[in-house]
N, CA, C and O atoms as a CHARMM CRD file, in Angstrom:
* protein
*
  356
    1    1 MET  N      7.92800  17.21800 -17.35200 PROA 1      0.00000
    2    1 MET  CA     6.91200  16.39600 -16.74300 PROA 1      0.00000
    3    1 MET  C      6.37000  17.09900 -15.51000 PROA 1      0.00000
    4    1 MET  O      7.09700  17.76500 -14.77300 PROA 1      0.00000
    5    2 ARG  N      5.07200  16.93000 -15.31100 PROA 2      0.00000
    6    2 ARG  CA     4.43700  17.59100 -14.17300 PROA 2      0.00000
    7    2 ARG  C      3.54100  16.60600 -13.43100 PROA 2      0.00000
    8    2 ARG  O      3.18000  15.54900 -13.94900 PROA 2      0.00000
    9    3 ALA  N      3.19600  16.98200 -12.21200 PROA 3      0.00000
   10    3 ALA  CA     2.28300  16.19000 -11.39500 PROA 3      0.00000
   11    3 ALA  C      1.36200  17.13200 -10.63900 PROA 3      0.00000
   12    3 ALA  O      1.66700  18.30800 -10.43900 PROA 3      0.00000
   13    4 ILE  N      0.22800  16.58200 -10.22400 PROA 4      0.00000
   14    4 ILE  CA    -0.76200  17.34600  -9.47100 PROA 4      0.00000
   15    4 ILE  C     -0.85100  16.76000  -8.06600 PROA 4      0.00000
   16    4 ILE  O     -0.97100  15.54700  -7.89600 PROA 4      0.00000
   17    5 ILE  N     -0.79100  17.62600  -7.07100 PROA 5      0.00000
   18    5 ILE  CA    -0.96200  17.21900  -5.67600 PROA 5      0.00000
   19    5 ILE  C     -2.25200  17.85500  -5.18900 PROA 5      0.00000
   20    5 ILE  O     -2.45300  19.05900  -5.34400 PROA 5      0.00000
   21    6 THR  N     -3.13100  17.04400  -4.59600 PROA 6      0.00000
   22    6 THR  CA    -4.34200  17.57900  -3.98400 PROA 6      0.00000
   23    6 THR  C     -4.32800  17.24300  -2.49800 PROA 6      0.00000
   24    6 THR  O     -3.87400  16.17600  -2.08500 PROA 6      0.00000
   25    7 VAL  N     -4.83700  18.18100  -1.70900 PROA 7      0.00000
   26    7 VAL  CA    -4.85300  18.03200  -0.25300 PROA 7      0.00000
   27    7 VAL  C     -6.21200  18.47000   0.26300 PROA 7      0.00000
   28    7 VAL  O     -6.74700  19.49400  -0.16200 PROA 7      0.00000
   29    8 ILE  N     -6.76800  17.68700   1.18300 PROA 8      0.00000
   30    8 ILE  CA    -8.01300  18.08400   1.83200 PROA 8      0.00000
   31    8 ILE  C     -7.98600  17.58700   3.27200 PROA 8      0.00000
   32    8 ILE  O     -7.51800  16.48500   3.55700 PROA 8      0.00000
   33    9 GLY  N     -8.49300  18.41500   4.16400 PROA 9      0.00000
   34    9 GLY  CA    -8.55900  18.02900   5.57100 PROA 9      0.00000
   35    9 GLY  C     -8.83400  19.22700   6.44900 PROA 9      0.00000
   36    9 GLY  O     -9.03700  20.34000   5.96600 PROA 9      0.00000
   37   10 LYS  N     -8.83800  18.98200   7.74700 PROA 10     0.00000
   38   10 LYS  CA    -9.07900  20.05500   8.70700 PROA 10     0.00000
   39   10 LYS  C     -7.89100  21.02400   8.69400 PROA 10     0.00000
   40   10 LYS  O     -6.73400  20.60500   8.69900 PROA 10     0.00000
   41   11 ASP  N     -8.19500  22.31300   8.67700 PROA 11     0.00000
   42   11 ASP  CA    -7.14900  23.33700   8.64200 PROA 11     0.00000
   43   11 ASP  C     -6.28400  23.28000   9.90200 PROA 11     0.00000
   44   11 ASP  O     -6.78100  23.08400  11.01100 PROA 11     0.00000
   45   12 GLN  N     -4.98200  23.45600   9.69900 PROA 12     0.00000
   46   12 GLN  CA    -4.02900  23.50200  10.80000 PROA 12     0.00000
   47   12 GLN  C     -2.75200  24.18600  10.33500 PROA 12     0.00000
   48   12 GLN  O     -2.50900  24.32500   9.13600 PROA 12     0.00000
   49   13 VAL  N     -1.96200  24.60000  11.27000 PROA 13     0.00000
   50   13 VAL  CA    -0.70600  25.27800  10.97600 PROA 13     0.00000
   51   13 VAL  C      0.27600  24.30200  10.32800 PROA 13     0.00000
   52   13 VAL  O      0.42200  23.16800  10.78400 PROA 13     0.00000
   53   14 GLY  N      0.94200  24.74200   9.27300 PROA 14     0.00000
   54   14 GLY  CA     2.06000  23.99900   8.70100 PROA 14     0.00000
   55   14 GLY  C      1.76500  23.10900   7.52200 PROA 14     0.00000
   56   14 GLY  O      2.66900  22.42900   7.03700 PROA 14     0.00000
   57   15 ILE  N      0.53400  23.08200   7.03800 PROA 15     0.00000
   58   15 ILE  CA     0.21800  22.20100   5.90900 PROA 15     0.00000
   59   15 ILE  C      1.06400  22.55400   4.68800 PROA 15     0.00000
   60   15 ILE  O      1.78500  21.70700   4.16200 PROA 15     0.00000
   61   16 VAL  N      0.97700  23.78200   4.24600 PROA 16     0.00000
   62   16 VAL  CA     1.71300  24.20400   3.04500 PROA 16     0.00000
   63   16 VAL  C      3.21700  24.06200   3.27300 PROA 16     0.00000
   64   16 VAL  O      3.94500  23.64500   2.37200 PROA 16     0.00000
   65   17 ALA  N      3.67500  24.40200   4.45300 PROA 17     0.00000
   66   17 ALA  CA     5.10600  24.31600   4.76100 PROA 17     0.00000
   67   17 ALA  C      5.62400  22.88100   4.64400 PROA 17     0.00000
   68   17 ALA  O      6.67300  22.65300   4.04300 PROA 17     0.00000
   69   18 LYS  N      4.90400  21.92200   5.20700 PROA 18     0.00000
   70   18 LYS  CA     5.37100  20.53100   5.16900 PROA 18     0.00000
   71   18 LYS  C      5.35200  19.96200   3.75700 PROA 18     0.00000
   72   18 LYS  O      6.26600  19.23900   3.36100 PROA 18     0.00000
   73   19 ILE  N      4.32500  20.28400   3.00900 PROA 19     0.00000
   74   19 ILE  CA     4.22800  19.75400   1.64400 PROA 19     0.00000
   75   19 ILE  C      5.27300  20.39800   0.74400 PROA 19     0.00000
   76   19 ILE  O      5.92000  19.71000  -0.04600 PROA 19     0.00000
   77   20 SER  N      5.44300  21.69500   0.85300 PROA 20     0.00000
   78   20 SER  CA     6.44400  22.36400   0.01100 PROA 20     0.00000
   79   20 SER  C      7.86000  21.95300   0.40500 PROA 20     0.00000
   80   20 SER  O      8.73800  21.89200  -0.45500 PROA 20     0.00000
   81   21 THR  N      8.10100  21.67200   1.67800 PROA 21     0.00000
   82   21 THR  CA     9.41300  21.19200   2.11900 PROA 21     0.00000
   83   21 THR  C      9.70900  19.82200   1.52000 PROA 21     0.00000
   84   21 THR  O     10.82900  19.56800   1.07500 PROA 21     0.00000
   85   22 ALA  N      8.71300  18.93700   1.50500 PROA 22     0.00000
   86   22 ALA  CA     8.89500  17.61400   0.89800 PROA 22     0.00000
   87   22 ALA  C      9.18600  17.74300  -0.59500 PROA 22     0.00000
   88   22 ALA  O     10.05000  17.03900  -1.11800 PROA 22     0.00000
   89   23 CYS  N      8.47700  18.63000  -1.28300 PROA 23     0.00000
   90   23 CYS  CA     8.74300  18.85000  -2.70900 PROA 23     0.00000
   91   23 CYS  C     10.17000  19.35000  -2.92900 PROA 23     0.00000
   92   23 CYS  O     10.86900  18.86600  -3.81900 PROA 23     0.00000
   93   24 ALA  N     10.59500  20.30400  -2.13000 PROA 24     0.00000
   94   24 ALA  CA    11.94200  20.85400  -2.26500 PROA 24     0.00000
   95   24 ALA  C     13.00300  19.79600  -1.98600 PROA 24     0.00000
   96   24 ALA  O     14.04900  19.78000  -2.63400 PROA 24     0.00000
   97   25 LYS  N     12.74400  18.92300  -1.03700 PROA 25     0.00000
   98   25 LYS  CA    13.69200  17.84900  -0.68200 PROA 25     0.00000
   99   25 LYS  C     14.03600  16.99000  -1.90200 PROA 25     0.00000
  100   25 LYS  O     15.16900  16.53000  -2.03900 PROA 25     0.00000
  101   26 TYR  N     13.06400  16.77700  -2.78000 PROA 26     0.00000
  102   26 TYR  CA    13.26900  15.94100  -3.96600 PROA 26     0.00000
  103   26 TYR  C     13.43200  16.75200  -5.24800 PROA 26     0.00000
  104   26 TYR  O     13.38900  16.20100  -6.34800 PROA 26     0.00000
  105   27 ASN  N     13.61800  18.05800  -5.10300 PROA 27     0.00000
  106   27 ASN  CA    13.85900  18.95500  -6.23200 PROA 27     0.00000
  107   27 ASN  C     12.64200  19.07100  -7.16500 PROA 27     0.00000
  108   27 ASN  O     12.79800  19.25600  -8.37200 PROA 27     0.00000
  109   28 ALA  N     11.44400  18.96100  -6.60400 PROA 28     0.00000
  110   28 ALA  CA    10.21000  19.16400  -7.36000 PROA 28     0.00000
  111   28 ALA  C      9.81700  20.63300  -7.20900 PROA 28     0.00000
  112   28 ALA  O      9.60700  21.11400  -6.09500 PROA 28     0.00000
  113   29 ASN  N      9.72100  21.33300  -8.31800 PROA 29     0.00000
  114   29 ASN  CA     9.44200  22.76600  -8.29800 PROA 29     0.00000
  115   29 ASN  C      7.93500  23.02500  -8.33900 PROA 29     0.00000
  116   29 ASN  O      7.22700  22.45400  -9.16900 PROA 29     0.00000
  117   30 ILE  N      7.45200  23.87500  -7.45400 PROA 30     0.00000
  118   30 ILE  CA     6.03900  24.24400  -7.43200 PROA 30     0.00000
  119   30 ILE  C      5.79400  25.28500  -8.52500 PROA 30     0.00000
  120   30 ILE  O      6.35100  26.38200  -8.48800 PROA 30     0.00000
  121   31 LEU  N      4.95300  24.92500  -9.49600 PROA 31     0.00000
  122   31 LEU  CA     4.64100  25.82100 -10.60500 PROA 31     0.00000
  123   31 LEU  C      3.41600  26.67400 -10.31800 PROA 31     0.00000
  124   31 LEU  O      3.35400  27.84000 -10.70900 PROA 31     0.00000
  125   32 ASP  N      2.44600  26.08600  -9.63300 PROA 32     0.00000
  126   32 ASP  CA     1.21000  26.80400  -9.32500 PROA 32     0.00000
  127   32 ASP  C      0.60700  26.18200  -8.07400 PROA 32     0.00000
  128   32 ASP  O      0.73300  24.98000  -7.83900 PROA 32     0.00000
  129   33 ILE  N     -0.04200  27.00600  -7.28700 PROA 33     0.00000
  130   33 ILE  CA    -0.66700  26.53000  -6.06100 PROA 33     0.00000
  131   33 ILE  C     -1.94700  27.31300  -5.83400 PROA 33     0.00000
  132   33 ILE  O     -1.99100  28.53200  -6.00000 PROA 33     0.00000
  133   34 GLN  N     -2.98600  26.58500  -5.45100 PROA 34     0.00000
  134   34 GLN  CA    -4.26100  27.22100  -5.11900 PROA 34     0.00000
  135   34 GLN  C     -4.77100  26.56300  -3.84900 PROA 34     0.00000
  136   34 GLN  O     -4.82900  25.33700  -3.74800 PROA 34     0.00000
  137   35 GLN  N     -5.13400  27.37900  -2.90100 PROA 35     0.00000
  138   35 GLN  CA    -5.67000  26.84600  -1.64700 PROA 35     0.00000
  139   35 GLN  C     -6.85800  27.68900  -1.22100 PROA 35     0.00000
  140   35 GLN  O     -6.98100  28.86300  -1.57000 PROA 35     0.00000
  141   36 THR  N     -7.72200  27.04800  -0.45800 PROA 36     0.00000
  142   36 THR  CA    -8.88500  27.75500   0.05400 PROA 36     0.00000
  143   36 THR  C     -9.35600  27.08300   1.33700 PROA 36     0.00000
  144   36 THR  O     -9.05600  25.91900   1.59900 PROA 36     0.00000
  145   37 LEU  N    -10.08700  27.83400   2.11300 PROA 37     0.00000
  146   37 LEU  CA   -10.71900  27.30900   3.31200 PROA 37     0.00000
  147   37 LEU  C    -12.21600  27.33800   3.11400 PROA 37     0.00000
  148   37 LEU  O    -12.77900  28.36200   2.72600 PROA 37     0.00000
  149   38 LEU  N    -12.86200  26.21700   3.38000 PROA 38     0.00000
  150   38 LEU  CA   -14.31500  26.13200   3.38500 PROA 38     0.00000
  151   38 LEU  C    -14.69200  25.91700   4.83800 PROA 38     0.00000
  152   38 LEU  O    -14.76700  24.78300   5.31000 PROA 38     0.00000
  153   39 GLN  N    -14.92700  27.00700   5.53800 PROA 39     0.00000
  154   39 GLN  CA   -15.07900  27.03000   6.99000 PROA 39     0.00000
  155   39 GLN  C    -13.79400  26.48000   7.60000 PROA 39     0.00000
  156   39 GLN  O    -12.76900  27.15600   7.52000 PROA 39     0.00000
  157   40 GLU  N    -13.79100  25.29600   8.20400 PROA 40     0.00000
  158   40 GLU  CA   -12.55300  24.75200   8.79800 PROA 40     0.00000
  159   40 GLU  C    -11.88200  23.71300   7.90900 PROA 40     0.00000
  160   40 GLU  O    -10.91000  23.08200   8.32200 PROA 40     0.00000
  161   41 ILE  N    -12.39100  23.52900   6.69000 PROA 41     0.00000
  162   41 ILE  CA   -11.83200  22.53000   5.78900 PROA 41     0.00000
  163   41 ILE  C    -10.83700  23.19600   4.84100 PROA 41     0.00000
  164   41 ILE  O    -11.17300  24.13400   4.11800 PROA 41     0.00000
  165   42 PHE  N     -9.60200  22.68600   4.86300 PROA 42     0.00000
  166   42 PHE  CA    -8.52100  23.18600   4.01900 PROA 42     0.00000
  167   42 PHE  C     -8.50000  22.35900   2.73600 PROA 42     0.00000
  168   42 PHE  O     -8.55000  21.13000   2.78200 PROA 42     0.00000
  169   43 THR  N     -8.42600  23.03700   1.59500 PROA 43     0.00000
  170   43 THR  CA    -8.23900  22.35400   0.31500 PROA 43     0.00000
  171   43 THR  C     -7.10900  23.03500  -0.44700 PROA 43     0.00000
  172   43 THR  O     -6.96300  24.25700  -0.40800 PROA 43     0.00000
  173   44 MET  N     -6.31800  22.22700  -1.13600 PROA 44     0.00000
  174   44 MET  CA    -5.20200  22.78000  -1.90200 PROA 44     0.00000
  175   44 MET  C     -4.95400  21.92200  -3.12900 PROA 44     0.00000
  176   44 MET  O     -5.04900  20.69500  -3.08100 PROA 44     0.00000
  177   45 THR  N     -4.63800  22.58100  -4.21400 PROA 45     0.00000
  178   45 THR  CA    -4.18700  21.91600  -5.43000 PROA 45     0.00000
  179   45 THR  C     -2.85700  22.54700  -5.81600 PROA 45     0.00000
  180   45 THR  O     -2.71600  23.77000  -5.85700 PROA 45     0.00000
  181   46 MET  N     -1.89600  21.69500  -6.09600 PROA 46     0.00000
  182   46 MET  CA    -0.55200  22.15700  -6.43400 PROA 46     0.00000
  183   46 MET  C     -0.12700  21.49900  -7.74800 PROA 46     0.00000
  184   46 MET  O     -0.31000  20.29500  -7.92700 PROA 46     0.00000
  185   47 LEU  N      0.42600  22.26700  -8.64300 PROA 47     0.00000
  186   47 LEU  CA     1.01800  21.74000  -9.86900 PROA 47     0.00000
  187   47 LEU  C      2.52800  21.82700  -9.69300 PROA 47     0.00000
  188   47 LEU  O      3.07400  22.90400  -9.45400 PROA 47     0.00000
  189   48 ILE  N      3.20200  20.67400  -9.81500 PROA 48     0.00000
  190   48 ILE  CA     4.65300  20.66500  -9.60900 PROA 48     0.00000
  191   48 ILE  C      5.37500  20.14700 -10.84800 PROA 48     0.00000
  192   48 ILE  O      4.85100  19.31000 -11.58400 PROA 48     0.00000
  193   49 ASP  N      6.56700  20.64800 -11.06300 PROA 49     0.00000
  194   49 ASP  CA     7.45200  20.18300 -12.13700 PROA 49     0.00000
  195   49 ASP  C      8.30300  19.06000 -11.56100 PROA 49     0.00000
  196   49 ASP  O      9.04300  19.26600 -10.59900 PROA 49     0.00000
  197   50 ILE  N      8.19900  17.86600 -12.15200 PROA 50     0.00000
  198   50 ILE  CA     8.97400  16.72400 -11.66500 PROA 50     0.00000
  199   50 ILE  C     10.07000  16.32000 -12.65500 PROA 50     0.00000
  200   50 ILE  O     10.61300  15.21800 -12.57100 PROA 50     0.00000
  201   51 SER  N     10.38700  17.20800 -13.58300 PROA 51     0.00000
  202   51 SER  CA    11.41000  16.90500 -14.59400 PROA 51     0.00000
  203   51 SER  C     12.77800  16.64000 -13.99300 PROA 51     0.00000
  204   51 SER  O     13.56500  15.87300 -14.54800 PROA 51     0.00000
  205   52 HSD  N     13.06300  17.26500 -12.87000 PROA 52     0.00000
  206   52 HSD  CA    14.40500  17.15900 -12.28600 PROA 52     0.00000
  207   52 HSD  C     14.38100  16.57800 -10.87400 PROA 52     0.00000
  208   52 HSD  O     15.28500  16.84800 -10.08300 PROA 52     0.00000
  209   53 ILE  N     13.35500  15.78000 -10.54500 PROA 53     0.00000
  210   53 ILE  CA    13.31100  15.23400  -9.19000 PROA 53     0.00000
  211   53 ILE  C     14.46400  14.25500  -8.99200 PROA 53     0.00000
  212   53 ILE  O     14.90000  13.57600  -9.92200 PROA 53     0.00000
  213   54 SER  N     14.94000  14.20600  -7.75500 PROA 54     0.00000
  214   54 SER  CA    16.11900  13.40900  -7.43000 PROA 54     0.00000
  215   54 SER  C     15.80000  11.94700  -7.16000 PROA 54     0.00000
  216   54 SER  O     16.71200  11.12100  -7.12000 PROA 54     0.00000
  217   55 LYS  N     14.54100  11.61000  -6.97600 PROA 55     0.00000
  218   55 LYS  CA    14.10200  10.22700  -6.72900 PROA 55     0.00000
  219   55 LYS  C     12.89000   9.94400  -7.59800 PROA 55     0.00000
  220   55 LYS  O     12.36900  10.84000  -8.26300 PROA 55     0.00000
  221   56 ASP  N     12.44500   8.70200  -7.59000 PROA 56     0.00000
  222   56 ASP  CA    11.24200   8.31800  -8.31000 PROA 56     0.00000
  223   56 ASP  C     10.02100   9.04000  -7.72200 PROA 56     0.00000
  224   56 ASP  O      9.97200   9.29100  -6.51800 PROA 56     0.00000
  225   57 ILE  N      9.05200   9.36800  -8.55700 PROA 57     0.00000
  226   57 ILE  CA     7.84600  10.05400  -8.10000 PROA 57     0.00000
  227   57 ILE  C      7.12700   9.25000  -7.01200 PROA 57     0.00000
  228   57 ILE  O      6.45700   9.82800  -6.15600 PROA 57     0.00000
  229   58 GLY  N      7.26000   7.93800  -7.04200 PROA 58     0.00000
  230   58 GLY  CA     6.64200   7.09300  -6.02100 PROA 58     0.00000
  231   58 GLY  C      7.18100   7.35700  -4.63100 PROA 58     0.00000
  232   58 GLY  O      6.44900   7.24400  -3.64800 PROA 58     0.00000
  233   59 ILE  N      8.45000   7.70800  -4.53900 PROA 59     0.00000
  234   59 ILE  CA     9.05600   8.01400  -3.23500 PROA 59     0.00000
  235   59 ILE  C      8.49000   9.32200  -2.69400 PROA 59     0.00000
  236   59 ILE  O      8.15100   9.41100  -1.51400 PROA 59     0.00000
  237   60 LEU  N      8.38800  10.33000  -3.54500 PROA 60     0.00000
  238   60 LEU  CA     7.77100  11.60000  -3.12900 PROA 60     0.00000
  239   60 LEU  C      6.31900  11.36400  -2.72900 PROA 60     0.00000
  240   60 LEU  O      5.86300  11.88300  -1.71000 PROA 60     0.00000
  241   61 LYS  N      5.59500  10.58800  -3.52200 PROA 61     0.00000
  242   61 LYS  CA     4.20100  10.27800  -3.21800 PROA 61     0.00000
  243   61 LYS  C      4.08600   9.60900  -1.84800 PROA 61     0.00000
  244   61 LYS  O      3.21300   9.96300  -1.05600 PROA 61     0.00000
  245   62 GLY  N      4.95500   8.65300  -1.57200 PROA 62     0.00000
  246   62 GLY  CA     4.93900   7.96800  -0.28200 PROA 62     0.00000
  247   62 GLY  C      5.18300   8.91100   0.87700 PROA 62     0.00000
  248   62 GLY  O      4.50700   8.82600   1.90300 PROA 62     0.00000
  249   63 GLU  N      6.14700   9.81400   0.72100 PROA 63     0.00000
  250   63 GLU  CA     6.43700  10.77600   1.79100 PROA 63     0.00000
  251   63 GLU  C      5.25500  11.71100   2.02200 PROA 63     0.00000
  252   63 GLU  O      4.91500  12.01200   3.16600 PROA 63     0.00000
  253   64 LEU  N      4.63100  12.17000   0.94300 PROA 64     0.00000
  254   64 LEU  CA     3.47200  13.04900   1.08900 PROA 64     0.00000
  255   64 LEU  C      2.29800  12.31400   1.74000 PROA 64     0.00000
  256   64 LEU  O      1.56200  12.90300   2.53100 PROA 64     0.00000
  257   65 GLU  N      2.12100  11.04500   1.41400 PROA 65     0.00000
  258   65 GLU  CA     1.05900  10.26400   2.04900 PROA 65     0.00000
  259   65 GLU  C      1.33500  10.08700   3.54300 PROA 65     0.00000
  260   65 GLU  O      0.40200  10.08800   4.34600 PROA 65     0.00000
  261   66 GLU  N      2.60200   9.93700   3.92200 PROA 66     0.00000
  262   66 GLU  CA     2.96500   9.85300   5.34100 PROA 66     0.00000
  263   66 GLU  C      2.65000  11.16300   6.06500 PROA 66     0.00000
  264   66 GLU  O      2.14400  11.15800   7.18700 PROA 66     0.00000
  265   67 ILE  N      2.95500  12.27700   5.41000 PROA 67     0.00000
  266   67 ILE  CA     2.60600  13.58200   5.98300 PROA 67     0.00000
  267   67 ILE  C      1.10000  13.65700   6.17800 PROA 67     0.00000
  268   67 ILE  O      0.62000  14.15700   7.19500 PROA 67     0.00000
  269   68 GLY  N      0.35900  13.15600   5.19400 PROA 68     0.00000
  270   68 GLY  CA    -1.09300  13.15300   5.29700 PROA 68     0.00000
  271   68 GLY  C     -1.58100  12.35800   6.49900 PROA 68     0.00000
  272   68 GLY  O     -2.49100  12.79600   7.20400 PROA 68     0.00000
  273   69 LYS  N     -0.98600  11.19300   6.74100 PROA 69     0.00000
  274   69 LYS  CA    -1.37500  10.38800   7.90000 PROA 69     0.00000
  275   69 LYS  C     -1.06100  11.11300   9.20400 PROA 69     0.00000
  276   69 LYS  O     -1.88300  11.13800  10.12000 PROA 69     0.00000
  277   70 GLU  N      0.12700  11.70200   9.28200 PROA 70     0.00000
  278   70 GLU  CA     0.54300  12.41400  10.49300 PROA 70     0.00000
  279   70 GLU  C     -0.38200  13.58700  10.79500 PROA 70     0.00000
  280   70 GLU  O     -0.69700  13.85200  11.95500 PROA 70     0.00000
  281   71 MET  N     -0.81800  14.29200   9.74600 PROA 71     0.00000
  282   71 MET  CA    -1.60600  15.50900   9.92400 PROA 71     0.00000
  283   71 MET  C     -3.10800  15.27500   9.72500 PROA 71     0.00000
  284   71 MET  O     -3.89700  16.22000   9.74700 PROA 71     0.00000
  285   72 GLU  N     -3.49000  14.02500   9.53200 PROA 72     0.00000
  286   72 GLU  CA    -4.88500  13.66300   9.29600 PROA 72     0.00000
  287   72 GLU  C     -5.47200  14.39700   8.09200 PROA 72     0.00000
  288   72 GLU  O     -6.55200  14.98400   8.15900 PROA 72     0.00000
  289   73 LEU  N     -4.71700  14.34300   6.98000 PROA 73     0.00000
  290   73 LEU  CA    -5.10700  14.95200   5.71900 PROA 73     0.00000
  291   73 LEU  C     -5.17900  13.86900   4.64900 PROA 73     0.00000
  292   73 LEU  O     -4.52000  12.83600   4.77300 PROA 73     0.00000
  293   74 LYS  N     -5.95000  14.08400   3.62700 PROA 74     0.00000
  294   74 LYS  CA    -5.94400  13.21900   2.45800 PROA 74     0.00000
  295   74 LYS  C     -5.09500  13.91200   1.40200 PROA 74     0.00000
  296   74 LYS  O     -5.47000  14.96500   0.88800 PROA 74     0.00000
  297   75 ILE  N     -3.94000  13.31100   1.07700 PROA 75     0.00000
  298   75 ILE  CA    -3.03200  13.87000   0.07000 PROA 75     0.00000
  299   75 ILE  C     -2.92700  12.87100  -1.06900 PROA 75     0.00000
  300   75 ILE  O     -2.65100  11.69000  -0.85600 PROA 75     0.00000
  301   76 HSD  N     -3.15300  13.36100  -2.28000 PROA 76     0.00000
  302   76 HSD  CA    -3.10400  12.51300  -3.46800 PROA 76     0.00000
  303   76 HSD  C     -2.13700  13.13200  -4.47700 PROA 76     0.00000
  304   76 HSD  O     -2.17000  14.33800  -4.71900 PROA 76     0.00000
  305   77 VAL  N     -1.28200  12.30300  -5.05800 PROA 77     0.00000
  306   77 VAL  CA    -0.31900  12.74700  -6.07100 PROA 77     0.00000
  307   77 VAL  C     -0.60700  11.98600  -7.35700 PROA 77     0.00000
  308   77 VAL  O     -0.70600  10.75900  -7.34900 PROA 77     0.00000
  309   78 MET  N     -0.74100  12.71600  -8.46300 PROA 78     0.00000
  310   78 MET  CA    -1.03900  12.09100  -9.73600 PROA 78     0.00000
  311   78 MET  C     -0.16800  12.69900 -10.83400 PROA 78     0.00000
  312   78 MET  O     -0.08500  13.92000 -10.96500 PROA 78     0.00000
  313   79 HSD  N      0.47600  11.84400 -11.61800 PROA 79     0.00000
  314   79 HSD  CA     1.26000  12.31100 -12.75700 PROA 79     0.00000
  315   79 HSD  C      0.31400  13.00100 -13.74300 PROA 79     0.00000
  316   79 HSD  O     -0.82100  12.56000 -13.92600 PROA 79     0.00000
  317   80 GLU  N      0.76600  14.05600 -14.36100 PROA 80     0.00000
  318   80 GLU  CA    -0.06900  14.83800 -15.27500 PROA 80     0.00000
  319   80 GLU  C     -0.62900  13.99300 -16.41600 PROA 80     0.00000
  320   80 GLU  O     -1.76100  14.22200 -16.84200 PROA 80     0.00000
  321   81 ASP  N      0.12900  13.02600 -16.92100 PROA 81     0.00000
  322   81 ASP  CA    -0.35700  12.18100 -18.02000 PROA 81     0.00000
  323   81 ASP  C     -1.59700  11.38900 -17.60600 PROA 81     0.00000
  324   81 ASP  O     -2.53700  11.24900 -18.39000 PROA 81     0.00000
  325   82 ILE  N     -1.60100  10.87400 -16.38600 PROA 82     0.00000
  326   82 ILE  CA    -2.76000  10.12800 -15.88900 PROA 82     0.00000
  327   82 ILE  C     -3.94300  11.07800 -15.72700 PROA 82     0.00000
  328   82 ILE  O     -5.06900  10.75700 -16.10500 PROA 82     0.00000
  329   83 PHE  N     -3.66900  12.25100 -15.16000 PROA 83     0.00000
  330   83 PHE  CA    -4.72600  13.24600 -14.97700 PROA 83     0.00000
  331   83 PHE  C     -5.35800  13.60200 -16.32100 PROA 83     0.00000
  332   83 PHE  O     -6.58200  13.63200 -16.44600 PROA 83     0.00000
  333   84 ASN  N     -4.52700  13.87000 -17.31800 PROA 84     0.00000
  334   84 ASN  CA    -5.04000  14.24000 -18.64000 PROA 84     0.00000
  335   84 ASN  C     -5.82400  13.10200 -19.27200 PROA 84     0.00000
  336   84 ASN  O     -6.85000  13.34400 -19.90800 PROA 84     0.00000
  337   85 SER  N     -5.36500  11.87100 -19.11100 PROA 85     0.00000
  338   85 SER  CA    -6.07800  10.70900 -19.67000 PROA 85     0.00000
  339   85 SER  C     -7.44700  10.55200 -19.02800 PROA 85     0.00000
  340   85 SER  O     -8.41600  10.20400 -19.70400 PROA 85     0.00000
  341   86 MET  N     -7.53100  10.80400 -17.74700 PROA 86     0.00000
  342   86 MET  CA    -8.79900  10.66200 -17.03600 PROA 86     0.00000
  343   86 MET  C     -9.80900  11.72300 -17.46700 PROA 86     0.00000
  344   86 MET  O    -11.01600  11.49000 -17.40300 PROA 86     0.00000
  345   87 HSD  N     -9.33200  12.86600 -17.89800 PROA 87     0.00000
  346   87 HSD  CA   -10.21300  13.98400 -18.22200 PROA 87     0.00000
  347   87 HSD  C    -10.31700  14.27700 -19.71900 PROA 87     0.00000
  348   87 HSD  O    -10.82000  15.32400 -20.12500 PROA 87     0.00000
  349   88 ARG  N     -9.83400  13.33700 -20.53100 PROA 88     0.00000
  350   88 ARG  CA    -9.90900  13.49300 -21.97500 PROA 88     0.00000
  351   88 ARG  C    -11.30300  13.08600 -22.44900 PROA 88     0.00000
  352   88 ARG  O    -11.84600  12.07200 -22.00900 PROA 88     0.00000
  353   89 ILE  N    -11.86300  13.86600 -23.32700 PROA 89     0.00000
  354   89 ILE  CA   -13.21300  13.57200 -23.85100 PROA 89     0.00000
  355   89 ILE  C    -13.10200  12.67000 -25.05300 PROA 89     0.00000
  356   89 ILE  O    -14.11700  12.30200 -25.64400 PROA 89     0.00000
């Protein structure tokens, strides 16, 4: 099972570190990561493996949303099945 994490907000030190630390805390493995800067706007998409997470995906989602509030970022976590359903033709 996999999930997609998206992040957008003003660039600052520690964004990737805090998000990857939260993933590691719950044993979610980062499979792929793409980030870019559009002037001062940071954007990132992360694909994570949640097959072996130690807690419910909702708990990880909540922690990432808290990080987003602290850092003034918009962080969204979506299970891959929902993502695929939304983009199915």
